[in-house]
VOPAGU-2260 file (C-alpha; in pm, 1 decimal, decimal comma):
REM VOPAGU-2260
SITE   aa  ch    i         X         Y         Z
SITE  MET   A    0   -9934,3    8244,4   19250,7
SITE  SER   A    1   -9749,7    8037,1   18982,5
SITE  LYS   A    2   -9399,2    7883,9   19062,4
SITE  ILE   A    3   -9220,6    8116,3   18815,1
SITE  LYS   A    4   -9401,0    8412,6   18970,1
SITE  ILE   A    5   -9280,9    8311,2   19318,2
SITE  ALA   A    6   -8917,8    8242,5   19205,1
SITE  PHE   A    7   -8897,1    8595,2   19033,1
SITE  SER   A    8   -9011,9    8768,9   19332,9
SITE  LEU   A    9   -8749,8    8596,0   19575,9
SITE  VAL   A   10   -8507,4    8691,9   19347,8
SITE  PRO   A   11   -8458,7    9100,1   19476,4
SITE  VAL   A   12   -8425,3    8926,4   19824,1
SITE  GLY   A   13   -8174,0    8681,5   19748,3
SITE  LEU   A   14   -7945,3    8952,7   19572,8
SITE  MET   A   15   -7999,8    9161,8   19860,1
SITE  ALA   A   16   -7881,7    8913,0   20099,4
SITE  LEU   A   17   -7593,4    8793,4   19863,1
SITE  MET   A   18   -7485,6    9191,3   19861,1
SITE  ILE   A   19   -7515,7    9216,3   20228,6
SITE  GLY   A   20   -7323,0    8881,9   20311,7
SITE  CYS   A   21   -7036,9    8946,4   20071,9
SITE  SER   A   22   -6963,3    9307,7   20125,6
SITE  GLY   A   23   -6629,1    9237,5   20249,9
SITE  GLU   A   24   -6632,1    9509,0   20486,5
SITE  ALA   A   25   -6486,8    9422,0   20813,7
SITE  GLU   A   26   -6679,0    9560,4   21129,8
SITE  VAL   A   27   -6492,8    9889,7   21258,1
SITE  SER   A   28   -6501,4    9902,3   21653,3
SITE  PHE   A   29   -6493,9   10228,0   21843,2
SITE  ASN   A   30   -6306,4   10086,7   22118,5
SITE  LYS   A   31   -6017,2    9898,5   21916,6
SITE  ASP   A   32   -6005,5   10078,4   21565,2
SITE  VAL   A   33   -6134,0   10433,1   21649,1
SITE  LYS   A   34   -6065,0   10557,1   21993,1
SITE  PRO   A   35   -5688,2   10508,9   21936,8
SITE  ILE   A   36   -5679,3   10748,3   21638,0
SITE  LEU   A   37   -5881,4   11021,0   21868,8
SITE  ASP   A   38   -5687,9   10935,9   22164,3
SITE  GLU   A   39   -5343,0   10980,4   21966,8
SITE  ASN   A   40   -5477,9   11285,8   21747,0
SITE  CYS   A   41   -5743,2   11477,1   21908,3
SITE  LEU   A   42   -5685,5   11456,3   22274,4
SITE  LYS   A   43   -5441,6   11730,7   22277,3
SITE  CYS   A   44   -5733,9   11981,3   22250,5
SITE  HIS   A   45   -6051,9   11810,9   22256,0
SITE  VAL   A   46   -6045,8   11731,4   22636,2
SITE  GLU   A   47   -6219,1   11956,5   22929,3
SITE  ASP   A   48   -6031,7   12253,1   22945,3
SITE  GLY   A   49   -5845,5   12183,2   22623,8
SITE  ALA   A   50   -5853,0   12449,7   22361,8
SITE  GLY   A   51   -6089,4   12290,2   22145,8
SITE  PHE   A   52   -6321,3   12213,8   22389,9
SITE  ILE   A   53   -6316,2   12580,6   22514,7
SITE  LYS   A   54   -6385,9   12707,4   22146,0
SITE  THR   A   55   -6635,6   12443,8   22038,2
SITE  GLY   A   56   -6748,2   12236,6   22354,9
SITE  LEU   A   57   -6612,8   11917,4   22167,1
SITE  ASN   A   58   -6501,1   11646,7   22428,0
SITE  MET   A   59   -6346,1   11331,0   22246,2
SITE  THR   A   60   -6255,9   11162,0   22560,6
SITE  SER   A   61   -6524,1   10887,9   22563,8
SITE  TYR   A   62   -6799,0   10733,5   22293,6
SITE  ASP   A   63   -7103,6   10932,0   22485,3
SITE  SER   A   64   -6907,5   11268,8   22481,8
SITE  LEU   A   65   -6834,1   11247,4   22128,7
SITE  MET   A   66   -7149,6   11143,2   22008,0
SITE  LYS   A   67   -7282,6   11464,5   22215,1
SITE  GLY   A   68   -7103,9   11655,1   21973,1
SITE  THR   A   69   -7017,7   12029,3   22026,5
SITE  LYS   A   70   -7223,7   12315,1   22157,6
SITE  PHE   A   71   -7293,7   12369,2   21798,4
SITE  GLY   A   72   -7440,1   12014,6   21742,1
SITE  PRO   A   73   -7358,3   11670,7   21662,2
SITE  ILE   A   74   -7076,3   11617,0   21473,9
SITE  ILE   A   75   -7143,5   11245,7   21366,7
SITE  GLU   A   76   -7447,0   11122,2   21132,4
SITE  PRO   A   77   -7462,4   10749,9   21224,2
SITE  GLY   A   78   -7461,4   10561,2   20914,4
SITE  SER   A   79   -7361,5   10850,7   20675,3
SITE  SER   A   80   -6989,0   11014,4   20695,6
SITE  VAL   A   81   -7094,9   11206,3   20389,3
SITE  SER   A   82   -7346,9   11410,7   20646,1
SITE  SER   A   83   -7101,1   11403,2   20951,5
SITE  THR   A   84   -6888,3   11701,3   21026,5
SITE  LEU   A   85   -6620,8   11520,0   21195,1
SITE  ALA   A   86   -6564,7   11289,1   20850,4
SITE  ARG   A   87   -6550,4   11643,2   20635,3
SITE  LEU   A   88   -6319,0   11793,1   20897,2
SITE  ILE   A   89   -6066,9   11550,4   20896,8
SITE  SER   A   90   -6066,7   11459,2   20511,2
SITE  GLY   A   91   -6023,4   11845,1   20430,5
SITE  ASN   A   92   -6383,4   11842,5   20272,0
SITE  ALA   A   93   -6434,6   12183,8   20485,1
SITE  ASP   A   94   -6289,1   12526,5   20522,4
SITE  PRO   A   95   -5925,0   12452,3   20507,0
SITE  SER   A   96   -5835,4   12648,9   20797,3
SITE  LEU   A   97   -6094,4   12391,1   20992,7
SITE  LYS   A   98   -5877,4   12064,2   20880,3
SITE  MET   A   99   -5817,8   11859,8   21159,5
SITE  PRO   A  100   -5612,0   11779,8   21335,8
SITE  HIS   A  101   -5441,4   12135,5   21334,3
SITE  GLY   A  102   -5232,5   12339,2   21560,4
SITE  ALA   A  103   -4852,2   12328,4   21680,1
SITE  GLY   A  104   -4717,3   11976,4   21637,3
SITE  SER   A  105   -5016,9   11796,4   21479,6
SITE  LYS   A  106   -4985,0   11594,0   21182,8
SITE  PRO   A  107   -5262,9   11491,4   20942,7
SITE  LEU   A  108   -5433,1   11159,6   20991,8
SITE  SER   A  109   -5336,0   10898,5   20739,3
SITE  GLU   A  110   -5559,3   10794,7   20434,0
SITE  SER   A  111   -5625,8   10456,8   20687,5
SITE  GLU   A  112   -5721,6   10657,9   20977,0
SITE  ILE   A  113   -5940,1   10842,9   20793,9
SITE  ALA   A  114   -6101,3   10551,9   20601,5
SITE  THR   A  115   -6105,6   10369,0   20942,7
SITE  ILE   A  116   -6321,9   10655,3   21110,7
SITE  LYS   A  117   -6518,1   10701,5   20786,5
SITE  ALA   A  118   -6641,9   10328,9   20785,4
SITE  TRP   A  119   -6718,2   10342,7   21152,3
SITE  ILE   A  120   -6946,1   10629,6   21073,5
SITE  ASP   A  121   -7105,1   10431,4   20784,0
SITE  GLN   A  122   -7156,1   10123,9   20977,6
SITE  GLY   A  123   -7362,3   10325,6   21219,7
SITE  ALA   A  124   -7107,4   10466,9   21469,3
SITE  LYS   A  125   -7177,6   10180,4   21694,4
SITE  ASN   A  126   -7043,8   10189,9   22108,4
SITE  ASN   A  127   -6858,4    9859,2   22006,7
């Protein structure tokens, strides 16, 4: 194989490495970044015996219980916030009556909090 062909065959690999290395997106930590948002905004209802747990089976007290999802199925699709029910519910991309959090005294998540949760999901929803 000529040197030119080898050089051109390596260009896509180099570009991919450059894109990954320069994405600039910091890794989002479940324990440091996501769990505090969930603890403050979701645990009024989504704990064992809470209204949200009774209705859906969703317990958000730990990574494992969150990833288990509801009695209807998972709410997180690691690597795809677009496909994740949780992301749709917190950002209002579902039935408006289901936007989370809701209920007495609840306030909507900030754009920053929503972006943090979506980034965590897009990065693989790791237990970190």
